[in-house]
C-alpha positions, 0 to 999 in steps of 0.5 A, a space after each residue: 500500500 505504501 509502495 503504491 502511494 509512493 509510485 502514484 507520485 512518480 508521474 506527477 513528479 515527472 510531469 513537474 520536472 518536464 514542465 520546468 526543463 521544457 521551458 528552459 529559462 524562457 521568460 513569460 515575455 519570451 514565450 509570448 514573443 513566440 506566440 505572437 510570432 506564430 499568430 502574426 507571421 505568414 511564413 516561417 522566415 517572418 515568424 522567425 524574424 518577428 520572434 527574434 525582434 520581439 525577444 531582443 526588445 524583451 531584454 530591455 522590457 524585462 530590465 525596466 520591469 515592463 513585461 506586463 505592459 508589453 504582454 498587454 500590447 502583444 495580446 492586443 496586436 494578436 487579437 486586433 491586427 494579426 490574421 487580417 488582410 495586412 501581412 506582418 513580416 516584422 515587429 515594426 509592421 505591428 506599429 505601422 498597423 496600429 497607427 493605420 487602424 487606430 487599434 492598440 494605440 494605448 497599449 503600444 504607447 504604455 509599453 513604449 513609455 515604460 521602456 523609455 523611462 
């Protein structure tokens, strides 16, 4: 009975170890960059470019403690701008689309202003 209880924890422990090992040091913002890139990029090379640019920006955003504001902007971009008629080939395309469609302006400005401090 005791052995059965002990072995019952093995799958749970293995799952916990895998969850930690699989994320391998990525911050929430870096994970969000990958998600944004996959949602917005229309080809593999664009997905890679968006993810790389986003992760480069994430370093400064994390240093300045702006993660939440950046994630909020990326959430808005994905919901309001990605997958529509306009193609997104780079992270800066989202800034252009924000201005053009007048969507996600407050979120973008909050994230930009936070990093600028």
